[in-house]
PATI-93756 format. One record per residue (C-alpha): residue number from 0; residue in three letters; x, y, z. Coordinates in nm, 3 decimals, decimal comma. Example, Ala and Ser with C-alpha at 12.3 -4.5 7.8 and 13.67 -1.06 7.14 Angstrom:
BEGIN
- 0	ala	1,230	-0,450	0,780;
- 1	ser	1,367	-0,106	0,714;
***
This chain:
BEGIN
- 0	met	-9,925	-8,032	-7,010;
- 1	ala	-9,861	-8,401	-6,949;
- 2	ala	-9,891	-8,727	-7,141;
- 3	asp	-10,192	-8,952	-7,090;
- 4	ala	-9,992	-9,276	-7,050;
- 5	ala	-9,970	-9,394	-6,689;
- 6	glu	-9,671	-9,622	-6,749;
- 7	gly	-9,369	-9,654	-6,974;
- 8	ala	-9,118	-9,911	-7,098;
- 9	cys	-8,766	-9,902	-6,962;
- 10	pro	-8,518	-9,837	-7,247;
- 11	gly	-8,267	-10,064	-7,076;
- 12	cys	-8,469	-10,385	-7,033;
- 13	gly	-8,807	-10,313	-7,196;
- 14	val	-9,012	-10,392	-6,884;
- 15	phe	-9,313	-10,165	-6,829;
- 16	ser	-9,342	-9,976	-6,504;
- 17	gly	-9,599	-9,740	-6,354;
- 18	arg	-9,411	-9,655	-6,034;
- 19	val	-9,337	-9,282	-6,041;
- 20	his	-9,006	-9,179	-5,885;
- 21	gln	-9,056	-8,807	-5,946;
- 22	arg	-9,203	-8,565	-6,197;
- 23	val	-8,984	-8,328	-6,398;
- 24	arg	-9,073	-8,020	-6,597;
- 25	gln	-8,925	-7,971	-6,942;
- 26	ser	-8,960	-7,677	-7,183;
- 27	val	-8,983	-7,775	-7,551;
- 28	lys	-9,041	-7,577	-7,871;
- 29	asp	-9,349	-7,651	-8,080;
- 30	ile	-9,481	-7,533	-8,418;
- 31	pro	-9,575	-7,162	-8,426;
- 32	val	-9,939	-7,064	-8,371;
- 33	gly	-10,073	-6,760	-8,554;
- 34	gly	-9,721	-6,661	-8,649;
- 35	asp	-9,604	-6,658	-8,286;
- 36	leu	-9,342	-6,898	-8,151;
- 37	leu	-9,479	-7,154	-7,906;
- 38	glu	-9,298	-7,311	-7,612;
- 39	leu	-9,460	-7,590	-7,414;
- 40	val	-9,392	-7,684	-7,053;
- 41	val	-9,429	-8,060	-7,028;
- 42	val	-9,457	-8,246	-6,698;
- 43	lys	-9,290	-8,583	-6,748;
- 44	pro	-9,288	-8,867	-6,493;
- 45	arg	-8,961	-9,036	-6,410;
- 46	phe	-9,042	-9,404	-6,348;
- 47	leu	-8,866	-9,659	-6,131;
- 48	cys	-8,768	-9,967	-6,331;
- 49	ala	-8,965	-10,273	-6,217;
- 50	glu	-8,686	-10,514	-6,316;
- 51	gly	-8,450	-10,567	-6,026;
- 52	ala	-8,166	-10,696	-6,246;
- 53	cys	-8,176	-10,394	-6,476;
- 54	pro	-7,876	-10,162	-6,423;
- 55	arg	-8,092	-9,864	-6,514;
- 56	arg	-8,288	-9,775	-6,203;
- 57	thr	-8,499	-9,486	-6,339;
- 58	phe	-8,609	-9,360	-6,678;
- 59	thr	-8,812	-9,068	-6,812;
- 60	gln	-9,132	-9,112	-7,010;
- 61	thr	-9,108	-9,059	-7,388;
- 62	thr	-9,373	-9,017	-7,658;
- 63	asp	-9,382	-9,011	-8,037;
- 64	gln	-9,391	-8,631	-8,034;
- 65	leu	-9,129	-8,594	-7,761;
- 66	pro	-8,846	-8,850	-7,783;
- 67	ala	-8,571	-8,880	-7,525;
- 68	arg	-8,356	-8,567	-7,478;
- 69	ala	-8,562	-8,377	-7,736;
- 70	arg	-8,577	-7,999	-7,712;
- 71	cys	-8,853	-7,965	-7,972;
- 72	thr	-9,150	-8,172	-8,081;
- 73	thr	-9,136	-8,419	-8,368;
- 74	arg	-9,384	-8,216	-8,571;
- 75	leu	-9,164	-7,906	-8,537;
- 76	arg	-8,863	-8,102	-8,662;
- 77	glu	-9,070	-8,223	-8,957;
- 78	ala	-9,181	-7,865	-9,028;
- 79	val	-8,827	-7,724	-9,042;
- 80	val	-8,707	-8,015	-9,258;
- 81	ala	-8,992	-7,948	-9,502;
- 82	ala	-8,911	-7,575	-9,499;
- 83	val	-8,551	-7,641	-9,604;
- 84	leu	-8,586	-7,940	-9,836;
- 85	asp	-8,923	-7,871	-9,997;
- 86	ser	-8,941	-7,491	-9,992;
- 87	gly	-8,571	-7,422	-10,048;
- 88	arg	-8,528	-7,199	-9,743;
- 89	ala	-8,181	-7,155	-9,591;
- 90	thr	-8,106	-7,353	-9,277;
- 91	ala	-8,029	-7,039	-9,076;
- 92	glu	-8,347	-6,865	-9,194;
- 93	ala	-8,566	-7,166	-9,111;
- 94	ala	-8,402	-7,197	-8,769;
- 95	asn	-8,462	-6,830	-8,689;
- 96	ala	-8,824	-6,845	-8,807;
- 97	his	-8,901	-7,140	-8,580;
- 98	gly	-8,698	-7,026	-8,278;
- 99	leu	-8,444	-7,308	-8,301;
- 100	ala	-8,066	-7,320	-8,304;
- 101	trp	-7,891	-7,373	-8,637;
- 102	gly	-7,737	-7,696	-8,509;
- 103	thr	-8,078	-7,837	-8,416;
- 104	val	-8,218	-7,773	-8,764;
- 105	asn	-7,904	-7,903	-8,933;
- 106	ala	-7,914	-8,222	-8,725;
- 107	ala	-8,280	-8,274	-8,821;
- 108	ile	-8,198	-8,230	-9,191;
- 109	leu	-7,905	-8,470	-9,174;
- 110	gly	-8,114	-8,724	-8,988;
- 111	his	-8,377	-8,706	-9,262;
- 112	thr	-8,149	-8,708	-9,565;
- 113	met	-7,907	-8,976	-9,444;
- 114	val	-8,179	-9,241	-9,422;
- 115	leu	-8,197	-9,445	-9,743;
- 116	pro	-8,546	-9,548	-9,859;
- 117	glu	-8,675	-9,903	-9,896;
- 118	val	-8,563	-9,937	-10,255;
- 119	asp	-8,808	-10,206	-10,362;
- 120	lys	-9,099	-9,980	-10,260;
- 121	val	-8,977	-9,688	-10,476;
- 122	pro	-9,099	-9,709	-10,839;
- 123	val	-8,796	-9,622	-11,052;
- 124	arg	-8,811	-9,576	-11,428;
- 125	ala	-8,459	-9,445	-11,488;
- 126	leu	-8,167	-9,559	-11,273;
- 127	gly	-7,841	-9,368	-11,247;
- 128	ile	-7,512	-9,529	-11,141;
- 129	asp	-7,194	-9,333	-11,077;
- 130	glu	-6,871	-9,369	-10,887;
- 131	his	-6,750	-9,124	-10,623;
- 132	arg	-6,418	-9,083	-10,450;
- 133	phe	-6,495	-8,970	-10,096;
- 134	ala	-6,140	-8,937	-9,959;
- 135	thr	-5,775	-8,941	-10,058;
- 136	ala	-5,590	-9,266	-10,123;
- 137	lys	-5,455	-9,445	-9,817;
- 138	trp	-5,146	-9,662	-9,776;
- 139	phe	-5,110	-9,946	-9,526;
- 140	lys	-4,857	-10,221	-9,464;
- 141	his	-4,996	-10,571	-9,507;
- 142	pro	-4,952	-10,755	-9,174;
- 143	asp	-4,847	-11,084	-9,340;
- 144	thr	-4,630	-10,975	-9,634;
- 145	ala	-4,510	-10,637	-9,499;
- 146	val	-4,583	-10,495	-9,844;
- 147	trp	-4,725	-10,143	-9,869;
- 148	cys	-5,072	-10,150	-10,033;
- 149	arg	-5,271	-9,863	-10,175;
- 150	val	-5,642	-9,833	-10,093;
- 151	glu	-5,863	-9,628	-10,323;
- 152	pro	-6,163	-9,492	-10,126;
- 153	trp	-6,426	-9,530	-10,398;
- 154	met	-6,797	-9,596	-10,369;
- 155	ser	-7,073	-9,656	-10,622;
- 156	thr	-7,397	-9,463	-10,583;
- 157	phe	-7,739	-9,559	-10,720;
- 158	val	-7,993	-9,280	-10,773;
- 159	asp	-8,336	-9,226	-10,923;
- 160	ala	-8,238	-9,037	-11,238;
- 161	asp	-8,580	-8,867	-11,255;
- 162	thr	-8,578	-8,727	-10,900;
- 163	gly	-8,211	-8,739	-10,800;
- 164	his	-8,292	-8,928	-10,479;
- 165	val	-8,022	-9,164	-10,356;
- 166	leu	-8,134	-9,527	-10,353;
- 167	gly	-7,822	-9,703	-10,234;
- 168	val	-7,447	-9,688	-10,185;
- 169	val	-7,199	-9,976	-10,211;
- 170	asp	-6,830	-9,991	-10,135;
- 171	gly	-6,589	-9,983	-10,429;
- 172	arg	-6,658	-9,949	-10,799;
- 173	ser	-6,620	-10,305	-10,918;
- 174	ser	-6,860	-10,496	-11,138;
- 175	arg	-6,913	-10,749	-10,860;
- 176	asn	-7,046	-10,492	-10,612;
- 177	val	-7,280	-10,331	-10,865;
- 178	thr	-7,409	-10,672	-10,974;
- 179	ala	-7,474	-10,773	-10,612;
- 180	trp	-7,678	-10,456	-10,546;
- 181	leu	-7,890	-10,505	-10,859;
- 182	ala	-7,937	-10,875	-10,786;
- 183	gly	-8,073	-10,782	-10,444;
- 184	arg	-8,368	-10,597	-10,596;
- 185	ser	-8,703	-10,764	-10,649;
- 186	glu	-8,804	-10,890	-10,992;
- 187	ala	-9,096	-10,646	-11,006;
- 188	trp	-8,862	-10,353	-10,932;
- 189	leu	-8,620	-10,457	-11,206;
- 190	asp	-8,904	-10,501	-11,456;
- 191	arg	-9,005	-10,135	-11,411;
- 192	leu	-8,663	-10,008	-11,519;
- 193	glu	-8,655	-9,864	-11,870;
- 194	val	-8,309	-9,707	-11,887;
- 195	val	-7,988	-9,702	-11,683;
- 196	ala	-7,760	-9,397	-11,709;
- 197	ile	-7,389	-9,450	-11,640;
- 198	asp	-7,056	-9,288	-11,713;
- 199	pro	-6,852	-9,434	-12,004;
- 200	ser	-6,756	-9,734	-11,790;
- 201	ala	-6,722	-10,086	-11,923;
- 202	thr	-6,733	-10,212	-11,563;
- 203	phe	-7,080	-10,075	-11,498;
- 204	arg	-7,204	-10,186	-11,839;
- 205	thr	-7,090	-10,543	-11,773;
- 206	ala	-7,267	-10,550	-11,436;
- 207	ile	-7,590	-10,414	-11,583;
- 208	arg	-7,597	-10,662	-11,869;
- 209	lys	-7,561	-10,954	-11,627;
- 210	val	-7,877	-10,861	-11,437;
- 211	leu	-8,068	-10,651	-11,695;
- 212	pro	-7,988	-10,789	-12,041;
- 213	thr	-8,267	-10,598	-12,218;
- 214	val	-8,269	-10,258	-12,046;
- 215	asp	-8,150	-9,951	-12,239;
- 216	ile	-7,812	-9,811	-12,132;
- 217	ser	-7,721	-9,446	-12,185;
- 218	val	-7,435	-9,217	-12,088;
- 219	asp	-7,536	-8,955	-11,831;
- 220	his	-7,560	-8,594	-11,950;
- 221	phe	-7,265	-8,473	-11,740;
- 222	his	-7,016	-8,695	-11,918;
- 223	leu	-7,174	-8,627	-12,259;
- 224	val	-7,140	-8,251	-12,208;
- 225	lys	-6,786	-8,295	-12,076;
- 226	leu	-6,678	-8,498	-12,379;
- 227	gly	-6,841	-8,247	-12,614;
- 228	asn	-6,665	-7,955	-12,446;
- 229	gln	-6,332	-8,135	-12,461;
- 230	met	-6,372	-8,194	-12,834;
- 231	leu	-6,466	-7,828	-12,899;
- 232	thr	-6,161	-7,714	-12,702;
- 233	glu	-5,930	-7,944	-12,899;
- 234	val	-6,073	-7,821	-13,231;
- 235	arg	-6,040	-7,455	-13,126;
- 236	gln	-5,680	-7,504	-13,022;
- 237	arg	-5,595	-7,688	-13,344;
- 238	val	-5,754	-7,419	-13,565;
- 239	val	-5,569	-7,141	-13,380;
- 240	arg	-5,237	-7,317	-13,432;
- 241	glu	-5,312	-7,372	-13,802;
- 242	val	-5,423	-7,011	-13,865;
- 243	leu	-5,186	-6,817	-13,638;
- 244	gly	-4,898	-7,060	-13,622;
- 245	arg	-4,891	-7,043	-13,244;
- 246	arg	-5,107	-7,115	-12,940;
- 247	gly	-5,382	-6,874	-12,843;
- 248	arg	-5,313	-6,568	-12,630;
- 249	lys	-5,540	-6,364	-12,409;
- 250	gln	-5,556	-6,076	-12,661;
- 251	asp	-5,689	-6,311	-12,932;
- 252	ala	-6,065	-6,286	-12,983;
- 253	val	-6,100	-6,662	-13,024;
- 254	trp	-5,939	-6,713	-12,681;
- 255	ala	-6,123	-6,426	-12,509;
- 256	his	-6,460	-6,563	-12,625;
- 257	arg	-6,376	-6,932	-12,589;
- 258	met	-6,650	-6,988	-12,330;
- 259	leu	-6,917	-6,903	-12,590;
- 260	leu	-6,841	-7,233	-12,761;
- 261	leu	-6,903	-7,438	-12,448;
***
């Protein structure tokens, strides 16, 4: 099979050309038909660039379904992404079912999940804000003062609390960065917010109140459960010391069944 287009745009300079240098055959995987794997043989023209000053002399035709250097069609990539993300199938199982390598499917999933949405077009009722440490602390010597400085690799993540989808990521965990991200949203988007869930952080609360003075603020369920479990553990330990006069041991029933309280 071959594409209908008789010319293509050079990826180096953008000039269209219809001069064919040669035709190449490429085998690509496509979506299964009737349960059987399908492999297409595509005849692609290699064009000569019409721009004399362009350093790229030739280029191969591309289409929406068959981008440059692709080994499978776009619709097959979309099918395996949907199989993993929407149907909950394992990456290896989806790759085997569609006749693809694990790395190809994993790259398609990463390419889909790493793209953040256009936030102002996503209707959000409940916003979640949390901090994440994505690496260990780093030390560097300041070039002017020769003083060693510590860098904390923190980032603040914004998610749709109803769906769990990531809406944005900013560097650091300061009130200024969170305020700047919220201030960048449209007024209509901010008006739709009903509640913002955060950890017990005064920094996040200050940032939210600057931009959203009337929205409800709640503590996310993870930190609520964590604080509740910590309190139950402290009470259990205190009662054991008061009753037994010592700390709990593994043969004590209250210690052996401690997880029932959590």
